[in-house]
C-alpha positions, 0 to 999 in steps of 0.5 A: 808668095813667090821668090821674086816677091820674097826678094822684093819684100826683103829689099823693100822694093815695090812690087812691079805688078800692080793690083789691077794687073794681078787681077787681070792675070787671074781672070785670064787663067783658063777655067777648070775643065772639071767644073766651070767656076762662076757658071751657075753650077755648084762645084760640089760632088757627092763623093767628095770628103769636104771635112778631109779637104778642110783638114788638109787645107788647114795643114797647108795654111799652117805650113805655108805661114812658117815661110810667108812670115820669114819675109816680114820678120827679116824686114823688121829686123833689117830696119834695126841692124844699126841700133844698139843691142841689135842682136838681142832685139833680132833674136827676140823678134825671131823667137816670137814670130818664127819660133826659132833663133837666128845664127848669132854670128850673122847678127853680130857681124851686121855692123861691119858690112851690113846684115846678110839678108840672103844668108839669113833667108836661107837659114830661116828656110832650113829652120822653117822645115825643121819646125814643120818636122817637129810639129808634124805629128800634131798638125797632121793627126786630123787628116791622117785619121780620115785618109781613105786609102790606108794600109788596110785598104791597100792590103784588101787590094792585094798589096803589102807594099806600095812604092811610088816614084813621082817626078822630083818636081816640087809640085808633086811633093804632096802627091801621096796624101793630097793628089792620090789620098794614100796615107803615107806610112812604112808600107807606102814608100815615096822616092822621087826622081827627076822625070819619074825615072827611078833607079831600077837597081835600087828598086830591084833591091827594095823589092827583093828585101820586101820579098824576103820579109814576105817569104820569111813570114815577117808580114801578116798574110804576106803569102797572098799579097803582092808589091806594087810600083807606081810611077807618076809623071806630070804635065800642065794643061794650061801651059803644056810647052812651058810648065810640064816636066823640066826633065823631059823638056815639057814634052808630055809624050816623052814623059809618059813613054819614059816612065812607062819604059822604066816601069815595064821594060826595065823594072819588070824585065829586070826582076823576071830575068833575075828571079824567074818569069812571073816574079815581077811586081804589079805596076801602075802609071799615073799622070798628074795635071799639076794645074788641077791635081787631076789624074790620068790613070793608065790601065794594065791588062790581065798580064799587067802590061800597060798601054800608054793610050789606054787611060781615063782622066778624073777631070772628065769623071768629075764633070760627067758625074757632078750632080749624081748621087753617090751610088749613081756616081760610083756606077758611072765611074765603074762604067768609064773605067770599064770602057777604058779597059776595053778600048780597041785600036791603039789602046787595046790590051790582053784582057782586063786587069785583076780585081785587086787592081780594079778596086785600087784604080776605082778608089784612086779615081774616087779619092782624086775627086776630093782633090780636084774640088780642093783645088776648085774651092781653095785655089780658085780652080787652078793653082795661082802659081802653076809652075815652080815655087819651092822653098829649097832643094832636099838632096839625098833621102826624103824627109818622109813627114814633109808632104806638101806641094811646092815645099821643096824640090827633091833630088834622090841620090846616094852619091852626087855622081849618080844623082847629078841629073836630078841635082842639075834640074833642081839647080836650073829651077832655082837659078830662075827662082832664086839666083836670078834675083840675088838669093842663094839656093838652099840645099838640105842634104838629108840621109836616114840611118838605122839606130839598131845598127852600131855607128849607123848614125855616124856613117849617115852624117859622114855620107851627108858631109861627102855629098855636101862637099860634092855638091859644092864642088859641082857648082863652084861658081855658085859657091864662089858668089855665095849663092849656094847654102848647104845644111845637113840633117839625119833621121832614124828610119826606125826611131824617133829622131827626125831631120836632126841638123848636124854641125861641123866646121861648115854647117852650124847647128839649127 
C-alpha cells in the first residue's frame, strides 16, 4: 500500500483509482525483458534457488505486514476516539494487532482537538521498525543459512572485506541479500549515499583500519586477501526519465559516470597517493534496474581499471540461458562474461580481470538470476511500485539488520552539514510521498557506539540529539507545520543492543 492509499485509508476517503483502472494500469506495464510472462514459456531457470526465494518472500511479507496493518488499526481506533475509556481500548487494539503500545499522551489528548492520526502514524512506523529489528534474528535465520555468497566464498575470491555503497534510494535498501545475494555480516559493509557518491575520506579511513588489522595478524590468512569496494547505481528500464536516480536527475549516464569517477579517480588515486602506488583496493561498478532487480556489471581489466562501456547485463543472461541445464547455463554465462571482457572499441581494457574477481563476477551473475525470477514469480515481472514508497528516512548510520526494498530512505551522515545533500534528496522524496498528502516525514536518527569504550553510548546519544536538532533547524517550515517527526536510536556495533530508542524532552521512549 503506497502513501496516498495509507492517507486515504486513515481519512476514510474512497480510493480514486477504481479496480478496473488499476487492472488496466497493470496490463500496460512493460513486460519483463528476461522472460515474457504469459507467452507460454516457463520462467523457471535451472540455476535459480527457489527455496531461497520462498524464504526471502516469506520474510518480505512478514515485514510488510507490520506496516500494512497500521492503517487498519488506526482506522478502527479513530472510530472510538470519543468513546468512554478510549485510551484503554486503543492501547488494547494496538497491543493485539500491532504488538506495541501507542503514545499515551496522544490518546489522552484526543478528546480536546481530536485524535492526531498523522502523529500516530509516524510513531507506529518507528515502532514497526523496532519490531523488525527485535525479530530479525529469528525471521532472517532461514534465508541467511542459504545465502550463496557468504564470507567463506568472498574469502575464496581473495577478499577479507567487501564494502558496498549503493544509492541511498529505498529501492536499493535490500541490495545485499536480495539483489546481490551477498550475506550481510561484519565483513560485508553497506554504506548508502545519494547517487552512490560515497565519502572518499571515510572510505580511505575504513580501508586503512582494515589494512592495520590485516597487517597486524588480526585476520586469518589476511596477508593474502584484499579489500573490495563496490559502488551500486540504479536506473529504471520502464521509466528512465522519471524513476531513475533522483540525485542525478534520472540521468543514467550521469549516475554511471559519477559513481565510476568516485571509485576510480578519487578513491583509488587517493589511496595510491597516500600509501604508495599499488596500495589501492579492487573496485567494482554495478548498476541495478530497480524495476526488475537485474544487474549491469561493469568489468575491471587486469590493472583493476573499469570502463563504463565494458559490461554485461543479467536480464539478457537469464533470457539467453533459460531452458538450458545448469552446466550448460554456467558455461554460457562464462562465455558472455569473457566476450564482455574482450570487447574492443569504447569498451576496450588492458587485459582480463584476475581470477578472484572473475569468480566473484560469475557468482554475482548466477545469484542474480534467482532475484530476477523472484520478481517474476512474486511481483508479476516488475514491481507494482517502480518508484519510491519508503516508510521513513533513516539518518546517520544504517540499522544493519534492516535489509528490504523500499523500507526506508537512508541518509548516511555524521553531521547534517556534510550529509545535507542526502537529507535534501530524502526530504524531496517524502515531500511527494507524505507532505503533499498531509502526512509528516518520519526521520529516525540512528548512530552506533562501541560498548568496549567508556561513555561511547552517551556520546552516540548526544550526537543523535545534535543531528536531530540540526535536521529540524534545516527544515523549519516542516517543523512549524507539524510535518517532520524525529526519533533517536542507538546500537552497539559489537554487542547485543540494536536500535534502542532513547528519550529526552523531545523524543519519547518507544
